[in-house]
DRENNU-54278 format. One record per residue: y, x, z of N, C-alpha, C in turn. Coordinates in nm, 3 decimals. Atoms other than C-alpha are relative to their C-alpha. Layout:
BEGIN
> Y  X  Z  Y  X  Z  Y  X  Z
...
% end
This chain:
BEGIN
> -0.095  -0.090  -0.019  8.852  14.680  9.917  0.016  0.066  0.112
> -0.015  -0.122  -0.131  8.921  14.999  10.134  0.125  0.059  -0.013
> -0.098  -0.085  -0.023  9.212  15.147  10.230  0.008  0.074  0.124
> -0.023  -0.065  -0.090  9.230  15.426  10.458  0.124  0.136  0.007
> -0.108  -0.094  -0.023  9.541  15.605  10.601  -0.018  0.104  0.065
> 0.044  -0.104  -0.067  9.567  15.924  10.735  0.158  0.059  -0.020
> -0.107  -0.079  0.001  9.844  16.209  10.838  0.122  -0.032  0.081
> -0.121  0.007  -0.117  10.036  16.066  11.132  -0.034  0.086  0.102
> 0.024  -0.093  -0.076  10.089  16.253  11.415  0.138  -0.024  0.106
> -0.125  -0.005  -0.093  10.370  16.339  11.691  0.090  0.128  -0.055
> -0.122  -0.048  0.065  10.684  16.464  11.549  0.101  0.003  0.087
> -0.158  -0.020  -0.089  11.014  16.611  11.694  0.093  -0.076  -0.064
> -0.116  0.059  0.116  11.317  16.400  11.558  0.059  0.091  -0.065
> -0.023  -0.102  0.081  11.430  16.542  11.271  -0.090  0.065  -0.098
> 0.097  -0.110  0.055  11.132  16.668  11.172  -0.094  -0.112  -0.098
> 0.074  0.071  0.121  10.855  16.539  10.859  -0.169  -0.021  0.027
> 0.122  0.030  -0.008  10.548  16.396  10.820  -0.028  -0.070  -0.125
> 0.026  0.088  0.099  10.348  16.268  10.484  -0.103  -0.065  0.053
> 0.144  0.086  -0.013  10.124  15.999  10.521  -0.057  -0.007  -0.154
> 0.099  -0.014  0.124  9.830  15.969  10.278  -0.069  -0.166  0.019
> 0.135  0.138  -0.002  9.608  15.622  10.175  -0.050  0.028  -0.099
> 0.115  0.039  0.119  9.292  15.648  10.004  -0.047  -0.160  -0.008
> 0.039  0.137  0.012  9.225  15.334  9.826  -0.137  0.012  -0.097
> 0.119  0.022  0.112  8.878  15.205  9.670  -0.047  -0.107  0.013
> 0.060  0.154  0.031  8.718  14.876  9.549  0.061  -0.062  -0.064
> -0.061  0.069  0.074  8.944  14.796  9.318  0.069  0.068  -0.108
> -0.072  -0.082  0.105  9.127  14.922  8.998  0.166  0.007  0.028
> -0.131  -0.027  -0.073  9.410  15.112  9.178  0.110  -0.031  -0.106
> -0.104  -0.030  0.092  9.640  15.151  8.888  0.075  -0.151  -0.054
> -0.070  0.121  0.016  9.678  14.778  8.858  0.068  -0.075  0.094
> -0.028  0.066  -0.121  9.826  14.700  9.145  0.125  0.077  0.076
> -0.132  -0.068  -0.092  10.169  14.755  9.342  -0.055  0.031  0.123
> 0.034  -0.021  -0.137  10.092  14.923  9.672  0.162  0.021  0.075
> -0.113  -0.035  -0.054  10.314  14.942  9.969  -0.061  0.056  0.131
> 0.013  0.004  -0.137  10.373  15.041  10.328  0.074  -0.060  0.085
> -0.075  0.110  -0.110  10.426  14.863  10.632  -0.013  0.092  0.121
> -0.018  -0.022  -0.126  10.493  14.942  10.988  -0.003  -0.077  0.081
> -0.036  0.085  -0.104  10.461  14.800  11.305  -0.004  0.083  0.127
> -0.076  -0.043  -0.137  10.636  14.925  11.627  -0.044  -0.079  0.117
> 0.102  0.061  -0.123  10.471  14.835  11.963  0.138  -0.156  0.075
> -0.099  0.152  -0.032  10.632  14.456  12.043  0.036  -0.064  -0.108
> -0.056  0.035  0.092  10.747  14.429  11.731  -0.095  -0.084  -0.116
> 0.065  0.046  0.096  10.638  14.238  11.406  -0.018  0.123  -0.097
> 0.008  -0.065  0.096  10.482  14.412  11.109  0.121  0.002  -0.092
> -0.112  0.015  0.109  10.766  14.525  10.856  -0.032  0.083  -0.115
> 0.013  -0.096  0.163  10.755  14.650  10.479  0.109  0.077  0.029
> -0.123  -0.069  0.026  10.905  14.951  10.436  0.008  0.061  -0.119
> -0.031  -0.056  0.137  10.847  15.079  10.084  -0.131  -0.075  -0.063
> 0.114  0.030  0.106  10.676  14.968  9.786  0.016  0.056  -0.125
> -0.008  -0.027  0.092  10.576  15.115  9.461  -0.082  -0.079  -0.103
> 0.078  0.088  0.122  10.493  14.959  9.108  -0.090  0.082  -0.052
> 0.134  -0.041  0.023  10.166  15.016  8.961  0.015  0.070  -0.095
> -0.001  -0.095  0.087  10.276  15.214  8.649  0.141  0.050  -0.048
> -0.125  -0.072  0.016  10.636  15.278  8.591  0.068  0.064  0.136
> -0.058  -0.042  -0.107  10.721  15.397  8.936  0.116  -0.042  0.077
> -0.150  0.074  -0.098  10.984  15.151  9.060  -0.057  0.001  0.120
> -0.005  -0.026  -0.193  11.042  15.194  9.455  0.056  -0.102  0.003
> -0.073  0.104  -0.094  11.182  14.951  9.716  -0.008  0.088  0.113
> 0.017  -0.091  -0.098  11.278  15.104  10.021  0.069  -0.135  0.142
> -0.081  0.030  -0.118  11.408  14.880  10.355  0.094  0.083  0.050
> -0.081  -0.065  -0.010  11.731  14.985  10.434  -0.003  0.123  0.102
> 0.022  -0.149  -0.119  11.643  15.211  10.741  -0.024  0.080  -0.010
> 0.044  -0.080  0.037  11.463  15.398  10.568  0.020  0.087  -0.165
> -0.071  -0.097  0.168  11.643  15.466  10.227  0.090  0.134  -0.002
> -0.055  -0.129  0.000  11.719  15.806  10.156  -0.081  0.100  0.102
> 0.111  -0.055  -0.078  11.474  15.944  10.435  -0.141  0.017  -0.050
> 0.161  -0.027  0.030  11.138  15.871  10.308  -0.017  -0.047  -0.161
> 0.068  -0.015  0.152  10.969  15.867  9.944  -0.129  -0.075  0.011
> 0.174  0.060  0.016  10.658  15.667  9.852  -0.019  0.043  -0.159
> 0.043  -0.052  0.131  10.473  15.786  9.559  -0.137  -0.032  0.006
> 0.133  0.035  0.013  10.125  15.731  9.413  -0.064  0.099  -0.105
> 0.116  -0.054  0.114  9.830  15.906  9.211  -0.075  -0.050  -0.079
> 0.102  0.079  0.071  9.660  15.701  8.988  -0.133  0.028  -0.058
> 0.155  -0.059  0.007  9.403  15.909  8.911  -0.063  0.021  0.124
> 0.062  -0.023  -0.183  9.316  15.999  9.261  0.019  -0.119  0.074
> 0.007  0.143  -0.078  9.351  15.625  9.378  0.079  0.028  0.147
> -0.053  -0.056  -0.104  9.620  15.754  9.644  0.141  -0.014  -0.012
> -0.140  0.054  0.011  9.934  15.638  9.767  0.062  0.108  0.131
> -0.071  -0.066  -0.082  10.182  15.850  9.973  0.151  -0.060  0.073
> -0.154  0.034  -0.093  10.500  15.800  10.215  0.024  0.190  0.041
> -0.090  -0.109  -0.012  10.692  16.120  10.249  0.126  -0.018  0.135
> -0.134  0.049  -0.122  10.921  16.071  10.596  0.044  0.174  0.039
> -0.108  -0.102  -0.028  11.207  16.308  10.637  0.075  -0.047  0.109
> -0.116  0.062  -0.084  11.467  16.309  10.911  -0.073  -0.109  0.094
> 0.031  0.079  -0.075  11.238  16.132  11.145  0.075  -0.049  0.103
> -0.088  0.057  -0.148  11.405  15.929  11.407  -0.080  -0.066  0.126
> 0.067  0.055  -0.028  11.256  15.785  11.713  -0.037  -0.145  -0.023
> -0.008  0.118  0.039  11.275  15.444  11.579  -0.104  -0.022  -0.107
> 0.122  -0.007  0.113  11.026  15.524  11.314  -0.132  0.009  0.061
> 0.116  -0.001  -0.051  10.772  15.536  11.576  -0.064  -0.135  -0.017
> 0.045  0.123  0.002  10.492  15.296  11.505  -0.115  0.058  -0.103
> 0.098  -0.005  0.068  10.169  15.248  11.323  0.005  -0.047  -0.129
> -0.039  0.013  0.173  10.170  15.285  10.926  -0.096  -0.061  -0.050
> 0.107  0.079  0.097  9.978  15.057  10.718  0.014  0.005  -0.150
> -0.013  -0.007  0.149  9.929  15.113  10.339  -0.050  -0.188  -0.020
> 0.020  0.111  0.049  9.875  14.778  10.153  -0.008  -0.056  -0.144
> 0.002  0.033  0.148  9.768  14.633  9.829  0.057  -0.139  -0.017
> -0.025  0.138  0.026  9.913  14.365  9.664  -0.091  -0.105  -0.030
> 0.137  0.103  0.027  9.746  14.016  9.652  -0.118  0.032  0.094
> 0.133  -0.043  -0.053  9.484  14.148  9.913  0.086  -0.028  0.165
> -0.028  0.047  -0.134  9.514  13.998  10.271  -0.042  0.101  0.134
> 0.024  -0.091  -0.104  9.349  14.307  10.437  0.066  0.090  0.051
> -0.091  -0.124  -0.078  9.450  14.595  10.672  -0.095  0.126  -0.008
> 0.119  -0.103  -0.033  9.305  14.938  10.694  0.052  0.036  0.160
> 0.003  -0.017  -0.102  9.292  15.108  11.015  0.152  0.031  0.059
> -0.127  -0.079  0.010  9.646  15.279  10.997  -0.004  0.153  0.060
> -0.018  -0.135  -0.044  9.784  15.591  11.120  0.143  0.014  0.086
> -0.111  -0.037  -0.108  9.997  15.641  11.437  0.086  0.098  -0.019
> -0.127  -0.096  -0.026  10.345  15.799  11.406  0.102  0.003  0.110
> -0.079  0.003  -0.142  10.508  15.915  11.726  0.141  0.101  -0.027
> -0.109  -0.098  -0.026  10.857  16.068  11.698  0.069  0.028  0.134
> -0.046  -0.009  -0.147  10.958  16.187  12.016  0.027  0.178  0.035
> 0.036  -0.123  -0.070  11.076  16.533  12.200  -0.042  -0.007  0.140
% end
């Protein structure tokens, strides 16, 4: 299993970023995929999840309405569109496959003026 996140960066409050995660080494379309984040000094938290086929999604309440998780099963990709970003969204963001304990390297998102 390999998960490679990209798309992070520095953005001003109110701005947007789109994170991408390239997955390989497993049958991508069979698995629920998620985005987690870990802010400095805090535990890693689940941000959003998307089902494997029917596209059902779930979001933590702090990002509901601002973030959108999506996936492309043909390209083995999962995305996180982040709008109306706040300083509290600053963290390293990771994608994760259900039933797999490993993590990718993550991508840093910094929201600051």
